[in-house]
C-alpha positions as CSV (number, residue, x, y, z in Angstrom):
1,M,29.7,-52.2,-66.8
2,K,27.1,-53.3,-64.5
3,P,24.5,-50.6,-63.1
4,K,25.7,-50.7,-59.4
5,A,29.4,-50.2,-60.6
6,R,28.3,-47.4,-63.0
7,F,26.4,-45.6,-60.1
8,I,29.4,-45.7,-57.7
9,Q,31.7,-44.4,-60.5
10,S,29.1,-41.5,-61.2
11,V,29.2,-40.8,-57.3
12,I,32.8,-40.6,-57.2
13,E,33.1,-38.2,-60.0
14,A,30.5,-36.1,-58.7
15,A,32.5,-36.0,-55.4
16,R,35.7,-35.1,-57.1
17,Q,34.0,-32.2,-58.8
18,N,32.3,-30.8,-55.7
19,Q,34.4,-28.0,-53.6
20,T,33.7,-27.8,-50.2
21,E,34.0,-24.2,-48.6
22,M,34.7,-24.3,-45.0
23,P,33.0,-21.6,-42.8
24,W,36.3,-19.6,-42.1
25,A,37.0,-19.4,-45.8
26,R,34.3,-17.1,-46.8
27,G,36.0,-14.0,-45.5
28,N,34.7,-11.0,-47.5
29,R,31.5,-12.7,-48.6
30,R,30.4,-13.5,-45.1
31,A,31.4,-10.2,-43.7
32,A,29.3,-8.4,-46.4
33,F,26.1,-10.6,-45.6
34,I,26.7,-9.6,-41.7
35,A,27.0,-6.0,-42.6
36,S,23.9,-6.1,-44.5
37,R,22.0,-7.7,-42.0
38,K,23.1,-5.1,-39.3
39,S,22.4,-1.9,-41.6
40,P,19.3,-0.2,-40.3
41,A,16.4,-0.7,-42.3
42,G,15.1,2.1,-44.4
43,R,12.4,4.2,-42.7
44,L,8.8,3.8,-43.8
45,E,7.0,7.1,-44.7
46,L,3.3,7.0,-43.4
47,K,0.7,8.6,-45.6
48,S,-2.3,10.0,-43.9
49,A,-5.6,10.5,-45.7
């Protein structure tokens, strides 16, 4: 097999194994990420000397 054909075959095989996620299919994971961003940050305690 020529190097160019071998390269093209490896690219096609890699593309076949790749699973694309559409933005609207993320559902629970996306909602959890947005909720974690919107949650209030913990209050920092200041120590005075």
